[in-house]
N, C-alpha and C positions, 0 to 999 in steps of 0.2 A: 492462779494468780498470775502468770504472766500478761495473761492472754485478759485480765481482769484491768491491770495497771498499764496496758498496751489502751485498752478502750479509753477509759478516765484521761490518757493524755493526748489522744486526739483529739477527743472530745473537748478540753481545754484550749484544745490550739486550731481552732476550727478555721482562724482567717490563713495558719499558714499550711494547713494540708490544702486547704483551697486551691492557694494561690500555685504549692508547688503540683497539685493534682491537674489546675487548666493546663500551667505553663506544659508540663508533659503532654497531657492531651490533644494540644496543638499540635505540638512536634509528630504527635505520631497519627495524628489524623493527616496531615499534610505528605508524610511518608508514604501513607496508605493511598491515598488520591497519586502521588505523584508513580507512584509503580505501577499503579493501575493505567496511567495513562501512557507510561510508555509501552507498557504492553499491548493495550489499545491502538495505539499509531503502530507499533509494528506489526499487529493484524492487520491493520488499515493498508498498509503499504506491501504484505502477502497477497492481501486482498486483490490490490489494483494490477498485481502483476501475473497473479493465479491466471485468468484467461485467455491472456497473451502467450505466457510460459508455459503452462499447463503441467498440471497434477504427475509428478516423478520426473522431470525434466530437470537434469542437471546443466546441461550445456547446450546455445547453440550454436551453428555457424553460420553464417553469411556471407554476402558477396562483400567486398569493402564498398565503402565509402566514396560517389564522384560527387566533382567540383562539377557544378551546372553552367554551360557554356552560354555564350551570348545568344539568347532569343529563343533557350533550349525548353522544353516543356509542350507537355501535350497538344496537338493542332486538330481540328478541323479542315479538312481539303474537300471541296466541291467541286464539280464538272460543272461548266458553261449550261449543260440540260439538267441539271440536279432538281430534286423538289418536284412538287403537283403544284403548277398552277391552275389560277380559277380567271385566270383576263386580267386581273387587278391586284392580286398578293402570289405568291410563291411560298409552300409552305416547305421548311426545309427541315430533315430529321435525320440524324446521323447517333450510331451508338460503337463505343468502340472500347476494349480492355489492353490495358497496356498494365508494363510494370514501372514500378518506381524508378524514373529517372535519374536521383539522387543515389541509387544502390546497385551494383553490379548485381547480375545474375550469378548462380555457379552450374555448371554441368552436373546430368545425373548421377554421372558415374562418383563425384563424391560421396555419396549413397553408399556406394560399396565401398571406398577407401574409408568410410567412417566407419562402417558396420565390421571392417574388417580388425579395427583398430586395440589391440590389447587391453581389456578392461569396459567395454562397453556392451550394454548388456538389449539395448532396445533403439532403434533410430527410425525416424520418421521425417518422408521429404512436406516441403509445402511451398507453392508457389504464392504471392503475394502480388493482388493486384488490385487496379480501379477501375472500374466499369465507370463513364460517362455518357452521359445521353446529349448530346445539343440540338436544340428545337427551338422553332418561331416562326416568324411570317415575315416577309420585306414582301417591296413593289416588287412588280413581275419586272422590272428596268436592272434587278440585282443590288449589288452590294455600287460601290464608288468604283470607276473603270478607272486603272491608270495604263497606258500603251498597250489598250485593247485586250489586257487581259483580266479574264476575273481573278480577282485576287484570295485568300486560304479566310474562311472564315477566324472571327478572334480564337485567341487560346483560350484552353478549357480554363475555368478560373477567373478570367478576366470580364471586365463588364460589358453587356453587350456595346452595339455599337450603338451610336448617340443618333436618336432620332433626325435632327435637323443634319449630321453629318452623310447618314446612311438614307436618306429617306423615308424614315418613320420608320423603319425594321425595327424590330422585339423580337430577343433570343431570350431562353435561358439556357441553364446548364447542371445536370442533377446528377450527382456523382454516388455511388455505392461501392464501399469497399468488399473483395471477391480472395476469397483465399482458396486456393486449389489445393485437397489433400490426400493421399492416401486411403482409400474408402478399407481396407483391408487393416488399416493401423489407426487403434483409437486409446491405446493404453500410453499415448506420449505424444504430446504434443498440445495444440489448444484445443484439441476433441476430449482430452482428460481432463479437462475443467468444465464440460457442458453433457446434456443431457436432453434426450429426444423427448419433449413434451407432449407434441402430437403428430400423428405418422409415424414414421419409419427412420432408419438411418440407412446410410449407405450398405450395401455388399457386395461383393466382388462381380457382381454382376455389371454394376452401375460404372465398369470402369472406364468407359468410353463415350457413357449416353450421355442425353442432355436433363440431367436430373437435378435439384438443389436443395438443401437445410437451407431455412432461414431464421434468423436469429430472432428471437418473438420478443424484443421491441422492436427491432424493424418492420416487423411481421405487421405488431400492431399500428403502427404509428401510418403503414401503409396499406392498412386494408388487408392484408394478403394473409392467405390459408390454404391447406393441403389442397394440393389438385389444381391451384391456381399455373398460370404462367407468370414470368419476367421476360424483361429484354435482357439479355446479355450479347453484348457483341452483334446486336440485329437479329439473334436467334432465339428462338422460344423456348424457355429451359422450365420445365415445370418442376414445383414446388414437391416433396416428396416426405420432407416434415419440418420440422419448426423445434430448433434449439432453445435451451436456455441453460444460463450459467449457473454453477450449480450451489454459487453465490446468491443470498435472494437479493443483495444488493450491487450487483456488475453486470455487464453485460458482456457476450462471446466474443470472443474476438475476432469477428469478422461480420459483416451484413449479410452474406452470402457464399456458401460454400458450396464447390465443383468436385467431381473427381477429378485428380491432379492431370489424367491425360486428356480430359474436358479444357479445363481451363487451359493448359498448352496449346490447343490447336484451335481455340475460340482468339488467344490472345496472340494466334501466331507465331510461339515460339515454343518450339518443338523441345523437346530432350534438354528444359530449363527448370532450374528450380530458384528459392530465394532464399529460403533458412533449410537446413536437418536443427531437427530436435532429436537430441541425444539422452540418452540415459546409462547412465552410467553403474555396474555389479555392484558397487559400496560408495559410502560417502568418504569413506577412504582414501579411494582411486581417484575421484574427482579434479585432482590437480593434475595427476599423473596422465587421466585422460586428456586435460586440456592439452600439459603441454607435446604428449604427442600427434594431437591434432594439429596445432598449431607449425609443429617443423614439419607435417606431411602436407599440410594448405599453406602454404608461405602468401597467398594471395589471397586466402578467406579472414574473415575476424571472426575466432572463436570466446564465445562471452562466456559466462560463467554466471549462475542464477544472482550472485553478491554482487557483482561488477555490474548488471542488469538494475538491483536495488539502487545502486548508487547513484543512477540518470536519474531516478523518479524526482521531479522537483514538482513545484507549487507550495501551497502551501500544506501540504501532506509533510513536505521536505521542511519547510519551517516549523511546523509544530514539533516533529521529532529534535530536533535542534533544539530549539525553546526548551523543550519538556526535558529532553536528558540532560543537558547542561543544566540550564538557570534550575531548573524545576530539583533536581539534585541536589547541588549545591546549597540552596537555598533550606531543604530540608536538612541538610548535612547541621549548616549553620542553626538552623532553630532548634535541630535537637542539643546541640553543644551547651547552645545559650539556656535550655530548659535545664537541663543537669547542671551547668553552672549554677543556676538560678538557686535550685533545689542543695549545693553542698554549700552554698552560702547561708541560706536560708535555716539550713540545717546547723550549718558551725552559730550563726547568731543566735538559734534556741539553747545551742548547748552553753553559751555563755551567760545567757540570762536565768538559766538552771545552776547554777554556780552551787546556790543552796542545798538546793535540791540532790546533787548527784553527791554533796560532798557529805549529807546527813545517812546516803544509801550507806558509802561506802563504810560512814563510822558504825553501822550497826551490821557490817558483815557482809556487805555485795562485792560480789569481785569485781575484777576490771572486766573479765570476759562479761561477766552478766551488765555490769552497766554497755558496752559492747553491744549486747546482742537486744538490747532496748532499747539503745538508739535506731538500731540497725531495721531494726522490726519495725518500728516507727516508719520509719524512712520507707522500707517495702512496700508496707500497707498503701503509703501516700503515692508509690509507684504504680501499684497495682490499679487505683483507684483512677489515676490521669490515665492508663493504657486501657481501661476500661471504660471511659470516656471517648478518649480519643478511637478507641474500637468503634464505636457508635457512631464518632461525627465521620468518620473515615469513610465507613460502610453508606451512611446517608449520602456522601461526595457520590459515592461511586453511581448509587441509585438515581440520583439526582442528574446524572451525566448521561447515562441508560435512559431515562425518562425525558430528556431534551435533543438529544438523538443528533449531537454537531454534527455537521459535513466539514469533509476538507476536499480540496484539489489534488489531483495528480495527474503529473503530466511528464512528458520526456523532455526533455532538453538535448538539442546535441546531435540527435537520430530521428531518423526517419519516422513521422506518425504510425502510432500501431494501427492494425488493421481494426477498421470501424470505429477510430480515434478510440480508442480505449488503450490506455498505460503505454508504456514505452517500447511497444512495437518493437519487437528484435528481426521482424521480419522487414520492418523498415518501409512497410506497404503505408496505404492508405492515403494516398494522391502526394508523397513527398513533400508534405508542410516539414518546415525544419523544428516545429514545437507543436506540438499533438496538443488539439483540445481538453480541456480540463475535464477529467472525469470526478466527479462527487462521488466519494466514499464516507459512507456513516461512521463515524467514531463509536465506539463499544471499549468501556471499562472493563474489562471481566473481573471477577474475584479471582484473588491466588490465594490461596488457604496458607502456604506457606509465608504470604508475606503479611498475611494477619497475625501469625503465629509472632513471626520473626517481630512485628512493631507491637505487639506488650512484651515481648521479651527484652526489647527494647525499653519499655517504659520501666520494668522491674530493673534491670540493669541499672538503669539511671538511679533509680529508688537505692540500690545497693549501694552505689560510688558515694551519692550522698550521705548516708547510713554507716560508711567505713570510716569519710571525713569526721562527722561529725564523732562515732564512738571512738575514734584513736582522739580526740578532743577532749572527750570526756572521761578516757582512761588514764590521761595525765595528769588529771586534776589530783591533788592531794589532801586527805579529805581534811587537817588541820586547818591547810594556807583556807582550803575552801570557807570551811564555820568560822574561821578568823577575819573571811573579806568581809562575811555581811554580819560581822559582829559590831 
């Protein structure tokens, strides 16, 4: 009886049922899509950080940032007789490996200090460097002379000398990022988020060897493979392995990896590192470990993963702010409007059914039965709206995953990350103040609890509307209801 009457009432009020259901469906779909996008942006941010931060890394210790002085920066200096000459032109080529001139280095003894701190489970040291190769040709007369001296070649990263001023000279500078790492430690630091895709990884015997691991993308771009050699600081280094990120849409932390001792020797900076990667023994002890390290190493910078994440900028940060703030508030507003609309339409419907409810009460229906009838109708409308909204929300998620939009992630205020990827806690990659943006594919994951909660919100909206409508219907007096239509 109850179900039959309920079905007939809903069928007789199709317009109201459709309006209520559509309003709730739009609100629910928006809630689903916004939550999926928020989770997707959060995952994208973690993906952008993972390659440079390392899986399992909780803290990083780096040298303090330094202010660049006048005229500072990597320079290439050549002796008067440098290069090879064929009588008409002189060919010059020089490769050098340098640390980031915007960030100080740390003494290797810092590793022991960090490892001895309470709450530290694992540590790994790394030295972030940039290898720059200056090469080109100029007339055998050399650069323009001043006071009889041979001036230095242009700084790395600057435009080559103008042909008119330098007598037709033509030069180029090629740079790639280098990361010196401990061959024996792969559980914490950048290598924790990378895997060997070809060749082999480092082992203990490689401690001072001229061997390297090369990022898969960099190797493909420069047509490098296992067994080839690359010029690092003027030395031929053999490629023993190719590295790929554990994420399909991210690069590794650097273009080239060297054993830490080898990197220190080639760069001429013995017993120094640029970054210490720290893994705490538990999530609860991270803050305590960070405070202890800050006290032990007052001249260093101790950064947590959450602090590093806050430096990620570019369209990734903008997307996070837009979706989290505007999207969330928009979802709430639309949901409230849909519920209010449902309540108003239900109350209006009850007002138009005065004679019906008066007759039902006159033949013996109790107030509770009238309330259940109105609440049941509203709940069914909410279920319909929730089902439609669920379909629309899932369709929106699928559309986002098919389109695969990309967002840019970069780091402001710190040195560029190795390889130009991500915030770069090491501060390497050529000493730029702003890293080149790295495109990250945005995915909207399916979150079961969000889908269930969204349908629950639709049903709750229907029940709220039914409660108000039932309360209004229950207050009707049978005699007054019948008299009002007499």
